N, C-alpha and C positions, 0 to 999 in steps of 0.2 A: 504494499500500499504506499502511496506517495505521500510526501509531507503535507500537501494540500489536503488530502483525503483525511490524514491523521487528525488536522486541525478541525476539519468539519465534524469529525467523530468525537472530538474531545468535549463537546459540549460548552466550551468556552467561547466568549465573544473576543473579537479583536482587542478590546481594551484589557481584558483579563489575561489574553495572550502576551501583550505587551509587558504586563507586570512580570509575568513568569520569565521573559526573555532577559528583561533588565535586571532583575533581582537573582535569577539563577546563576549557579556556577559550578563547576566540577571541582573536585578536591584538589587536583593539580593546579587550577586556577587561583586557590586561595592562598594569599601571601602568609609566609613564615616569619615571625618577628624574632629579633634576638632575645636570649633568656633573661637578659638583664635591663629590657627596656623599661618595664614596669619600675623598677627601682631607680632607674636613671630619671624618669619622669617624675617620680615622687621627690627624689633628691633635689631635682632642679627647682620644683615648685616649692617645697618647704625651705629650702635656702634663701629664695628670693623674698618669700613672705615673711619670715622670721623677723626681719628688722622692724617691720610695722606692727607686729603684734605688741611689742613693747608699750605701745601707746594705749593698749587696752586696760580698763581697770581689772583688778583682781576677779577671778571667776566669770569674766566675760568671754565671749566667743564672736567670731564672724562667721555668719551663716550666709551662704550664697546659693540660691536657685536661679534658674535661668531668667527668671523676671526681674530679680535684683540685679543681675549682672547687665541685662539689657538696658535697664533704666539708669544704672550708673554710668554707662557708657553714651546714654542718650541725654534726655533733658533731666539735670539733676535737680531743678527746681521742683518738678513734677514727682521726682523720686522722694524728696524730703516731705512734700505735702502728703504724698500717699503714706509715708511712714506714720504721719501723725494722725491720719484718718482711720477709721475703723473700716475693715474690708466688707463691702456688701455685694450680695450675689445679685446678678441680673440675668435676663434670658439669653444675652449673646456669651456670657460667662459659664452659666450653667450648661448651655448645650453641649459643649465638649465633653463635659463628664457624663451627660446621659448618653452621648452616642458612643463613647468609648466603653460604657457599662454594656451597651447592647452588642458591640463588638465581641466583648468578653462573653456574654451569654451565648452568642451565636457559635462560638467555637465548641461548644459543648451540649448545644442543642440537639436533642435526639428526635424531635418532630420535625415537620416542613417549617422551614424558616418563613414567617410571615412578618415583614417589617414592623407594621403596626403593633403587633404583639409583643415583640421584644422590646419596643420603645415603652410600651405601657408597663412591661415588667421592669425595665430599668428605672422609670420614674417611681413605681411602687416600692422598689428596693430602697431608693433614696428617701422616700416620704417616710418609711419605716425606720430609718437610720437617725442616731441621735447626733450626727454631725451637723455643722452649720448650713450644709445645702439641704439636709432634711428639714432643719427649722425653717429655712426659707420656703421650701415647698409647701410646708403646712400652713404658712401664713401668706403665700402670695395670693394675688387676685386671680379670678378666673380666667381673665384675659390674659394675664402673664402665663399662667399654666398652659392655656390653649396655644399661645405663640410658641413657648417652648417645645411643646409636643410637636407642633408643625414644622418648625426648623430643624430639630433633631430627627424627625422622621424623614425629612429631605435628604439630610446628610447621610443619615445610615443606608436609605435606599441607593443612594449614589455609591456608596462603599460597596453594597452588595452587588451592584451592576458592574462595577469596575474592578474588583478584586476576585481572583480565583478562590474557591473554597480552600481554608487553610487546613492542610493535612496535619496529623499528628507527629509525622515523621519530621517536619518542618521545625518542631519545638515551639509553636506560636505562643507569645506570652503577651496579653494585653494589660496596660497599665503597669507596666514594670518599674518598680522603685529602685533607684540608684543613688548610693550614698558613699562617700569618702570622707574619712576623718584624718586630719593631718596636724603636724604640730602639737602633739599631745592632746588632740581634740579641741584645740582653741580655733582651728579652722576647718569648718565643715562645708563639703559640697553636695548638693541634693538635687535630685531630678526624678522625672517620671516620664518614661518613654511610652508612647501611645501603643506601639507594637513592636515586638522584637522577635526575629526568626533566627533559628540556627544557634551554634554555640561553638565555643572554641574547641580545638582538638590539639591538646599539648600547647605548643607555641604557634599552631597554624590558626589564623583567624577564620572564624566561620559565622559571627553573629552579625545580623543586620538589623540596624536601629531606624525605625520608621515613625515620622510624625504624619498625622493625618490633618489636613487644613481645608477649611472652607475659604473663599475668596482666592487672591492672587498672591503672586510671589512678593517677598520682602526680604531683603538681605539678611535680617535678623533670624529668619528661619535657618539659614546655613549655619550661623553662629550658635544657635541653639543646641543643633545636633552635634557640632564639633565639641561642645561642652560636655554633652552626653557621652561622647567617645572618651573624652579625658576622664571622666568618672569611671568609665568601664575599665579603662587601662589601669587606673589606680586601685581599682576593686580587686581584679584577677590577675593582673600582670600582662594581659594579652588584648590588644585592641580589638574593636570590631572590625570586619573587613569592608563595611559598606555603611553609608548613612543615605537615607531617602526621605525627602519630603514629598508627599502624595498630594495634590491638589484636586479635591473631589469635584470641583465645579467644572473643571476643564479635563478631568481625567488625564493628568500629566505627572509623570513621575520625574522628580529631580534628584539623580544619585550623585554620590561623591565618594571615592575611595579614600580610606584612611591610610595615612602614611605617618612617618615619624615626624617630618617637617610640618604637617598639619598639626600634630599633637603639641609640638613646641610652640608654633604660633598660638595655640589655645592657651598654654601655659602663660605666655607672655600677655595675652589679653586678660586673664585672671589676675595676674600680678598688678597690672595696671589698674584693674578695677579695686584691689586691695588699697592700693596708694591712694586713689581717688575717694574710696569709703572712708578711711581713716582721716584724711584732710577735711572732708566734709562734716563727719559726725564728732570727731574728737578735737580737731584743730579749728574748727568752724570757718573753713575756707568758703568764700563766696561761691555760691552755685552756678553752674554754667546752664544757660537757658538754650534749648535746641528746638527749633519749630518742626512740626511733623503733623501727621495725621493724628497723634495722641491729643493735639490741641483741642480737637472737637470735644472730648470728653474730660478735659483737665479741669480740677476746681479752681486753678489759678488764672483761666484763660482771660476772665474779664478785666484782671489787674496786670496782666502781662503784655507789654508792648510788642514782644517777639511774637507772642502767640496770636495776638490781635491783628498784626500785619499779616501773618500767614493766612489766618481766617478771612481777612477782607480781600485777599488776593485770590481766594476761592480755589486754591490749588487742591 
């Protein structure tokens, strides 16, 4: 049987076939990293960060997730304002959590997958939860809940349309938590990958870390995944072999291979963020204003000349 007929018989549509082609690899194609790479990366990061930790009061630590890292390198005034404001859930924020929960359920669902059923199950799980999202769902308006269900169903349906069914042999994990503790736990890096596939085999890289996104490309998406690659390397001593952002609205995959140079560049970005964080929080340096799409929902926009100029230009 020819390749064309094989594809017709696979039951996969062209978008699903494209995902398989871009993410798949044979064992021999996967890179083998040096045995001391993890130690080298950890040593470089701890050596560079250690001098800044002396500014911290006793028993305090620096905790970076991708959100903090992105904000520190972006608009620092917004970052400081957000630190002072209590986090609030909203439809556009909760949507990602609901969709990721539906993806997790779909991996182990023994019945026919109906998108609306899994979204309702995901919502029900969170509503029964004692976490902050559960409290928000219990108190949100019927309109907000309807909007959340509609937007989550749209994104999850696109995922099912565009992604091949995840086979157990691929070792799929949804909402995979990543954490690295450095400098005697005074510096902590944390993340949560939307989806991971595969695993390392000795020092041969095998894992793929994937972020699922609605909307279009943003440079920060690339940096977020590189940050996850760094944490993964610090965790187990072997980097992932591939990073990929998947844009559900356009059914486009944006992959990037992981190299030692990529990891060292990410170390430099993290160290730079630590320096900026310490100068802002402990040395009270004047924050830097950076205009961008975030100005549309920034609490400082009305009093910020930089933000107002951006919004008036209608970019």
